N, C-alpha and C positions, 0 to 999 in steps of 0.2 A: 206784867208783874212777875211772872215766873222767870223770865230772862233777867230782869233786874235782880231778883233774889239769887239766881245762879251766879251772878257777877259780884255778889257781896252786899247788894242793896244800898250802897253809898255812892255809886258812880252817877254823876250828873251828865257827863258827856265824854266822848272820845275825841282825840285829835289825830288827824291823818295828814301825812305829807309824803314827799319823796317820789310818789308814783300816783297816777290817777286812781281814784276810788270808783269802783263800779257803782253805777246809778242804782242798780237793784239792791246792792248791799246798803247803800246810804238810805234808801227808802225803807228797807226792812228795819234797820235800827231806829230810824226816826219814828216810824209807826209804833215801835216798841217802847217809845219814851226814852231812848238812849241815843240822842243825836250825835252824829259824827261831824265834827267841825274840820273842814278842809282849809289848809293854809298853803302858802307858797313862799319860797325864798331860796337863797343860795348861800354858800359859804362866804362869797364875796359881799353879801349884804348883811352879814352878822346875826343871824341868817334870815330873819323873817321880813317879808315884804308885804304880804297880804294875809288876811284872816277873815273867816266868816263870823259875823257877830252872832252870839248865841241866841239872841232874841230875834234875829232877822237872817236866818240861814237861807241861802239860795242854793239848792241842790244843783250839782253840775258845774259849780264855780269854785274858785279858791278864795272867794271873798273880796273885800275891799282893802285898799292900801291902809296900812297902819298909820297912826299920826306921825307926821314929819316926812312921809314917803310920797314922792310924786311918781306917777306911772304914765307912760304914753306908748302908743303903738307906732312903730316906724312904718315907712311906706311898704316895706316887704313883709310886714306882719310881725316883726320881732318885737318882743316886750322890752322896753327900756325903763330903767328905774333910777331915781336920784333921791338923795337924802343923806342925813348925818350918819347913817349906819352903813353907807357904802364904803368899801375899802379904799385906801389911798393908792394901792397898786400891789402887784406881785413882787415879792422880795427879790431884788437883783435880776428882774426879768422885764426890762423896759419895753421890749418889743411886744411881749404878751400883754403888758399893761395897756399899750396904745391900741391894741386890737379890741380890748374889752371896755376900756374907759375912753369916751371921746372928750373933746376939748370943753364941752359944756357940762362935764361931770356926770353924764348919763352912763349907767352901766348897761352894756349890751348883754342881755341874759342868755342869748342863744335859744330861747324858747319862742314859739309862735303862739299868738293869742289874740283875744279881742276883749274890749271893755264895753259892757252894756250901758244903757242909759242911767242905771242906778249906781254905776261905778264898780260893779262886780267884774272881776277878771275871770275869763275862761281860757285855759291853756289847751291848745289843739295839737301841738307837736313840738319836736325839737327842730330848730332851723336846719341843722346839718343832716337831718333825716328826711327832709322834704325830697320827694322824687320829682325829677323834671323829665317829662316824656320827650320823645324825639320831636314832637310837635310844639314844644315849648311850654306845655301846661304843667303847673306845679300841683302836686298831690301830697296831702298830709296823710301818711299811712296809719298813724296811731289810732285816730277815731274809727277808721275802717276796720282795723284789726280788733279793736275793742267791741265793735258792733257784732262782728262775726263770732267772737268768742262767747257771746251771750247765748248762742245756740247750743242746745244740749248735745249735739253730735260733734262739736268742735272743742278740742282741748287747747290748741294753740294755732296761731296764724301769723304769717308774715307777708305783707304786700311787697311786690317787687315790680320794677318797671323803669328804673333810672335810664334815661337815654334810649328807651325802647318805644315802639309805636303805640303800645298799649300796656296796661298793667296786668299782671297775673297775681295769683295769691297761693302761697304754700300753706297747706292745711295739715295739721296733725289731728286726726280724728280722736274723739273720745271713744276709745276702743271698747269700754264696758257697754256703752250705749249702742255702738255700732254692731258689736257681736251679738247682742240680744236681738237687734233688728234683723240681722242676717239669719240667726237661728230660727226666728219666727217664719222666715221665708224659705227655710230648708236650703240655704245656699251652702255649697260645698267648698271648703278651703282647709289647708293644713297650717298655714302660717299667716301672720299679719300682712306680709308682703303679697301673698296670694289673695287675701281678703280685699285689699285696696286695689288689686288689679282687676277685680270683677267689674264688668260693665254696669251691672245693677247698682253696685256700691258707689261707683264713681258718679253715676247719674243722681243717686240719692244725695250725696254730699254736695254736689253742684246745686241742686234745688234748695237744700237747706242754707247754703252760703248765700245764694242769690236772694232768698227770702228775707235776709237781714239787711240787704243793701239796696232796696228799691228806692231809697231816698237820694241816692247818689246821682251826680251828673254823669252823662255817658262816658266822658273821658276819664272819670275816676273809677268807673266800674271795672273790676277785673274780668277779662274775657276768657281766662283759663283758670282752672283749679288743678293744682298739683298736690297729690296726696303723699304724705310721708309716713313711714311705718314706725318711726320712733320720735319722741319729743325732744326738744332742745334741752340741753343740760349744761351745767357749769363745767362738769368734767370734760365735755367735748369742746369747750371753749366757745359754745354758741350763746351762752348766757353770762352776764356779769354776776358778781356776787350778790347784787340786789335784784337779780332775775330779769334784767333788761336784755332784750335780744340784741346780739352783736350781728347786725345785718350783713356786714361784709364776710364774716366767718360763715354764716349760713349760706350765703351766696356761693362761696367757694366750695362748701361741702356738697352742694346740690347743683353744681354747674350743669351736669349732664341732663338732669330732669328739667331744669330751666330752659336750656337750649332746645330740648326736644319739644317743650310746650310752644316755643316761638316758631319752631320749624314746621309744626303741624299746619296743614293747609286751611282747615276750617275752624277758626276760633269759635268759642261758645257764644256766637253772636245772637243766636235765637233767644237766649235767656236774658239778653239785656235790651232787646228792642223796645223802644218806647211806644 
């Protein structure tokens, strides 16, 4: 009631789109009587494809197809959509149109997802962001990153491992939390770079990260944790204006740390043994 009053008292629900909504945030507002309705769509679909019904919200999904829209999942997991709201094509870009719209009129969204038995769509990642390991296994990084970022010691995360034998994860610690933890243990350091170089700190973050990923298959589990002393920013070119991580830019900025992680002889295998 207090939260409803603070928001003016007339809000029935919120609508969320463009980026995945944290499950914790969704549950918080839902329990406060202010449900957040997640939907999904693209500019090419004018723009809505799915929406959660207000009376049948399924948290963790972007809802069901709106009237007139058909959805299906391709063999590679890509979400395909068809309906009267789908564009006819890109203006004067026939090749780009052919890549996006197939002969059956299906729009290839570029997103990876799954449809449950009730017709609710769950998006797991962007197709172009899927990692393919040297062993031919595909890994969707976004769910792993979101899981890790739920930990109070983590501010940001990026999974890496394309064409590598195993994935690693770049972690930006939540320095407020980490520095309090270090102070309680009388650890000595002068800068953040010195802090994350401490063996006790690295071991702590590794444990926290792995505690969030016990549900993963072995090939998906990062075998190394690389700590970064500063967060990704728009100014550095590492984030888009909508705060999505530019993976290739981050990879270029931290090539040295990434190569060093793979060059180390003993991966953090003990932490992922089943």
